[in-house]
N, C-alpha and C positions, 0 to 999 in steps of 0.2 A: 378433418382436424380443425379447420378454421371455424366450423359451426360449433364444435365443442368449446373452443376458446371464447367465442362470442357469447355462448350461453353461460360460461363460467363468469365472464365479465359482467353480464347482466345480473347474475345471481349475487356476485360480490357487491355490485352497485346497489341492489335492492337491500341487501343485509346492512350495508353501510348507512343507507338512508334511513332504514328502519331503526337502527340502534343509535343514530346520531354520532357515529364514530367517524374518524377521518378516513378518507378513501385509502385503498391499499397502497397506491403509488406514493401517497404522502407518508405513510408509515415506513415504506421501503426507503424513502429518501432520508427520513430521520434516522433509521437504522444505519444507513451507509455513513451519515455524518458522525454517528457515535462510534462506529468502528474505526474511522480515520482520525478521531480527535486525539490530540496528544495527551499522554498520561501526565507528563510533567511540563514545567515551563522553562527548563534549563536548556535553551537553544544555543547557548554559548559553547556547549560541548560538541556541537555538530559543525564539522568543517566541510565545505564543498570544494572539490578539486576536479580536475579534468585530466584525462589520459588520452594520448594520441593513439586511437584505435584504427587498425587496418579496415578499410571499407569492405574489401572482399578478400578473404583468406584463401580462396580457391582459384584466383586468377593472377595474372602477372601485373595487374593494376596495382600501383604502389600508393594510390591516394589514401589519405587518412581523414578522420574526423575526430572532433573532441568529444569523447564520451564522459559524461558527467558521473561522478560518484560522491557519496557522502560518507564521512567517517564520524562515528560517535564512540568515544573512548570512556564514556561515563562509568562503566563497570570494569574497565581494564585493570588487571593486576599483573605486575611483573612477577612471573613465576618461573623464571628460567627457561622461557620458550614453550611452556606447556599450555598457555592460555588459548582457549578456542577462539576462532574467528567466525562470525556469522556473516554469510553472504546473502543479501536480499536482492533478488533480481526483480527489477521493476516492470519488465516487459516492455510493451510498446506505448504505454500511457505516459502522461507527463510525470516527471520525477519531482518530488517535494522533499525538502529536508525535514518537514514535519513527520514524515513516515519513519524517521529515525528514532522517534519517541513513542511509537505505538506498535501494536501488533503482537502476535504470539512470540516472535523472535526476540522482541524487547524483554518480554517476561522471562524467556529462557536465559538471556544474557544477565539479567538481574539475579537469577537463581544460581548461576554458575559462579 
């Protein structure tokens, strides 16, 4: 497997050098930046708050930690309690309020 990956890397490097294009990792980096770039500039609508979250739900340990969450009510409409709520789970990576202005879920909220 490693031999195949090494050959693929050499091939991509040769193609990149031959065509004077940017290396693959540079293109990938630019793509990642464009995916996470904010759509708008209205960051005043994003509010950061913290919730006292239980550290371990399956033990008798009562310790808590402050879990960060962001709220963006840019597209919120008071409709008698029928407005959808989009929950975006950040996983284990660093949380950023900029993510409240980008991504597929942001487009869904705009359409609803």
